[in-house]
DOLO-800579 format. One record per residue (C-alpha): x, y, z; residue in one letter. Coordinates in steps of 0.02 Angstrom, whole numbers, plus 50000, padded with zeros to 5 digits. Example, Ala and Ser with C-alpha at 12.3 -4.5 7.8 and 13.67 -1.06 7.14 Angstrom:
# residues 2
506154977550390A/506844994750357S/
***
This chain:
# residues 511
538284811264662M/538754791264653R/537204784764693Y/535974792164562R/534584779464593T/534524769464752R/533144756464800V/531784763864922T/530394751164929A/529924747265122P/531374739765211A/530324728765340A/531594719765448L/531894701065404L/530804688165503G/531634680265664T/532974669865630V/534104658365751A/535764666365787A/537094655865716L/538474664065837S/538304677665972V/539964688666034A/538894698766133A/536924703966153P/536434715466016A/534894723066078H/534424741466006A/533664755066138D/532264761566042P/532714777366132E/534404780166058T/534044776965874G/533314764065764A/534234747865691P/534514750165541G/533494741265416P/534104723665364E/533554724265174T/533484736665038L/531634730264969G/532484722164802D/530964716164706P/531824700264652V/532874696364819F/531934706264955P/533084701065090G/534674706865009L/535764722765062G/535434733065226N/534764751765226D/535264766065357G/536954768065278Y/537934767465105R/539734759265094V/540994770865019L/542424759565014A/543174742365044Y/544884735765090H/544994717965086L/546484709265164D/546564689465123L/547894677165152A/547784660465089Y/548424645665177D/548824631265038A/549064617865177T/547354620665255T/546634628165103R/545774641165203L/545544661365191V/546064671265359D/545264688265308A/545044707465361T/543784716965283A/543714734665334T/542044745065262L/542034765065264T/540254769465271L/539154784465291T/537524783665393T/535784790365334T/534874790865487Q/535364788165673E/535794768465707L/535854759365862S/536234744565750R/536734740465574L/536934725665488S/538084717565341L/537514703965233D/538584688265276A/538504670665269L/539674656065294G/540934667365372L/541824663065532D/541874680165608V/543054682865751H/543164700165801E/542144716765735V/542774733365763L/541824749165762L/543024764665735D/544214752765814G/543184749565973V/542534731965994P/540844730565946A/539444718066001A/539004707765857R/537884691665805E/537714681465655Q/535874678365600A/535424670665448G/536274680065321E/536624696265416K/538004700765548L/537024711965657R/538424724465742I/537764735065894T/539024751065948P/539224755066112A/538424772266062V/537204774365906P/537894781965767L/537374798365714A/536524801965545A/537574807665414R/539134803265491T/540694791465428T/541124776965523A/542354761365474T/541884744065523V/543174729765514T/542864712565519V/544084699165556E/543714682865500Y/544024666065417T/543294657765271A/543144639665190D/543054640465003P/542464623165002R/541274625565124A/539374617965093A/538174633665091L/536484635565040A/537334646864899H/539164651664884T/540374663164783A/541854651664799W/542574643964650V/543894630564729P/545334625264622T/546614613164641P/547864626464679D/546814640164754G/545124649264706F/544204661064606A/542514668664651I/540794670964545C/539694683164655P/538164685664537Q/536844687164581P/536644687464782N/538394678264839T/539724689964872A/539414690265056H/539824671065078T/541764680265029V/541694696065132F/540404704965236P/539664719165137C/538084728565089N/537754715264950D/536704725064811H/537234732264658P/536384750364699S/537704752164828D/539324752164733K/540914757564822A/542784758364779D/543924743664825F/545664738764883T/546374721564893F/547824713764977R/547894694564947I/549344686065024T/549784668264955V/551184655564968P/552704653864849A/552244646664682G/550584656764671L/549794673164626K/548384684864701G/547424693764575V/546014705964597A/544914718264512S/545694734464471G/547614736664439H/549124730164522L/549774743564650V/551254734164732S/552084716964753T/552834713564931E/553904699564962D/553594695565146L/555294686165179G/554554670665259D/554134661965068G/552514672965048R/551954687764949T/550774700964962A/549854708064799Y/549014724464823C/547574729064691Y/546544746864684R/545004749264576S/545024765764484R/543124765564463E/541854758764601P/541264740864598I/539624732864633A/539904717964752T/539184706464626E/540584708364509I/541984708764622V/543394695764567Q/544714688264682I/545804673664635T/547404663964701V/548214651264586G/549734645564493D/549284659164356Y/550474666464219V/550034687364190I/549964688064002K/549924707763969D/549564715163784R/549054733163730Q/547224735063665G/546674751563569P/547254767563617H/548514761163748G/547424751663857L/548204740363956P/547494720663934L/548054707664053R/547454690064062D/547754677764229V/547984660864150V/548534643964222P/550334641864191T/550024624064113A/548594630863995R/549364645263934A/549934641263766T/548324632863726A/547294646863777L/548264659663683E/547154661163517P/545534665963637A/546594679363732L/547234685963577A/545584689963506L/545344704563644T/546114718363567P/545104717963409N/543374715163509L/543764731563625V/544144740563468S/542384735663403W/541434739763542I/542254756763571E/541574761363401Q/539914759163465R/539924763363639L/541484774263665G/542964773363766A/543174756763868F/542554763264036P/544114755764142F/545884754464186E/546094737464101T/545204722764026Y/545564704764024G/545094685364055L/545184674264187L/545174656064135P/545114649364307C/545944633664335N/544204622164353N/543414613064215D/542054605664317A/540304607864237S/539634613064431N/541074625364458A/540104639064422F/538424643864348D/538964651564196F/540154650364037T/540764666964075G/540474681264216L/540914699964196E/541774702364336T/542564719664339Q/543854722864232T/544444703464230L/543054692264160T/542814674364229L/542914660164104Y/542784640864107K/544434636164007P/543744623863898N/542514635063823F/543814646963765L/544874632463669L/543574631663542Q/543714639763368A/543364659163354E/541684658563279K/541114648463414S/541694658363556I/541874676563477G/539944681963507S/539994676263684H/541554686363710M/540854700563655M/539374699463761H/540404697663918E/541354712563857L/539764723063839V/539464719164025H/540964733664051S/539704745963989Y/538124738164050F/538104730664204G/539824736064277N/539964754264226S/538174757064235V/537604743664360S/535684738364391P/534744748064521A/533844734164555T/533744714764489W/532254717464393S/533354729264283D/534424713564239L/533724715064060W/534724731764044L/536174721164065N/535944705463977E/534834712063837G/536264723363791H/537714710763803A/536564698563685D/536114714263558F/537814719063530Y/538574701163545G/537314695763395L/537754710763294L/539534705863303Y/539154688063261R/538104693963099Y/539474706863059E/540544691863041R/539314678162948G/539544667263078W/537594659163096A/536874659163279D/536284640763366S/534604641163249L/535614643663100G/535184661063059L/536284674663000T/535464691963026T/534654701463156M/533144703763068E/532934684063048A/533394681863244R/532234693663299M/530664687863192K/531044671063274D/531104678563447T/529464688063406Y/528614674863361A/528834666363550R/528604682863636G/526734676463707D/527434661263763Q/528934668663841W/527924681263926R/526734668664002K/528174655364051S/529454668864118S/528494685064147G/528644701664062P/530374707364020V/530694718364157A/529634708964306A/530724694364338P/530774684264495N/531974674464575E/531674657064486A/531684665364318N/532924678664338L/534164670664210F/532734665764085D/532994668263890S/531654683563924Q/532894693963999R/534154688763868Y/533334688263707L/531724696563757G/532894712063811G/533644711763629V/532054711763557L/531414727163655V/532974735963608L/532774731363428Y/530924738163426A/531674753863503L/532914756063362R/531454752463254Q/530424763763318Q/531624779463345V/533024775663200G/534714768963224E/535604786163249S/534364791463368V/534464773763452F/536314776263452S/536194793463554A/534964786863683I/536374771663720E/537754784063730S/536854796863826T/536304782863955F/538014775863980L/538784794063998E/537334800464124R/537374783464241F/539344780864223R/539914772664389N/538164773164462A/536634763264453S/535194764864336A/533384757964322S/532274753464188T/531384769364223A/532884779364189D/533214771464023Y/531394775663978I/531684793664023A/533414794463924V/532474786363770A/531054798863787S/532334814663825E/533504809063680V/532244804763552S/531164820663568G/529654810263609A/528644802763743D/529304782863730Q/528614777263905S/526874770363847G/527844761763705F/529354755263795L/528244751063952R/527074740063846D/528854730163776W/529344728963960L/527924726264076Y/526494720063946G/525894702063959T/525594702063782K/526804705863632T/526504722963560P/526584725663358R/528494728463307M/528754743963204P/529134743663040G/528644724363014H/526654724563016P/526814705462949D/527654698363090W/526604687763194T/526504680463354V/526354662363390T/524834657163510P/525194652263689V/525344632463685S/526034621063817S/526974612263665A/527924626863645L/528444631563829R/530254639063806Q/531544626263898P/532574636664021Q/534144624664037N/533894625464228R/534314609464337T/534404606464527D/534204624564565G/535644633064478H/535824646964369W/536214644064188H/536604651664031D/535134657663898N/536254670563810S/536004670463620A/537774672063596T/538284654163648L/
***
């Protein structure tokens, strides 16, 4: 069963919003079924996602026009209903929708806020499969409240995390509803189209355009889909155990970026020794052709099978980038293969990525940003900040939208994992990690799931211990280090979170 963990919080409909465009009235008949709830009840993004159905597969067909710089697209969703539906909705923002078909038949539609409401002529029965096709045009340069589009001089890339995939394609935009993906990207001569997954076919359309088709071997959460168009060269190399590696590199910068790209095979080998075989069909880097500071709000983003980077970051020496390259690679396991059940579970992604990224750094004797060279020294420093961070950013597993990407989710998450390893020992901790990854592979998992696995594998109830670390307002005592102390909360010690103008920014300790 793919959806082992699903958000089941109350799914109240969104408040009344003005319709942006209406193709036909979308009124539900209360006697013939209920409209699908327009939320999955996420504690951080309560308006995100839609209940009443689950998506099995997406097929995205995008055509890029280099003259207008617009994207004409068709998104085809195969979904299965969980209840009888007189209406269903998809997350969608900034998309100029031309037509919606439901099982091949035109359906009434209404764009309201960030929802595309679809009313079938006849209600959909519960536990049935349906196909929704949406034809639309998107402008990667459009000014929106938030966007995943990253425009480049020769095309675009996308940066969907955490809540913006629906500015690129209509979807059930929540990591608990992972699905299979296929992509068809049509581009003019001189450009390439690339997406998550592996290349299935390349078709010369005979009019100066080429269509590239990609398919994912494993399901993908919407927030880590990658689609890019540009003047790229594809650089193939082999990873451990024959793993195909492919990098998608701006042609003009391929030579300069090669030293960073060549690091990947050894990075994969190192993490496979700790977390097992790489979980996807391929891996590689996408240094997208945009160095602007506001191009996107991360140094790197773990879009599945193809990590997005700002190119200038990768031009630095290995000791300046290797730790963060490991951070992003670890997300293939924690965050991609096992996705968060809700956004309050983000610490599982970022805490693990920083944990192994820091281990990699210290094994190589590279000092971190504080000048420290051991995990123990960094954790002692982080431990001292514990109560301050719990005051300014909340407990590790209880973020809100404003502080979601604060250091508490990164280093605070590392501190929790370090405490658990101190509590159970290194070999048991490793067994907890491998069991969790295997049990929830290609699914979503919650903090409660991780606690349950830790208790099962360790043979002792870890729920009280871990809940104190994850949800407590005070920092617990650190096992094995009775001498460690927490600095009293003071306004003078407030942790800077590196956020300006409402954007997300990096707080990873691996940078």
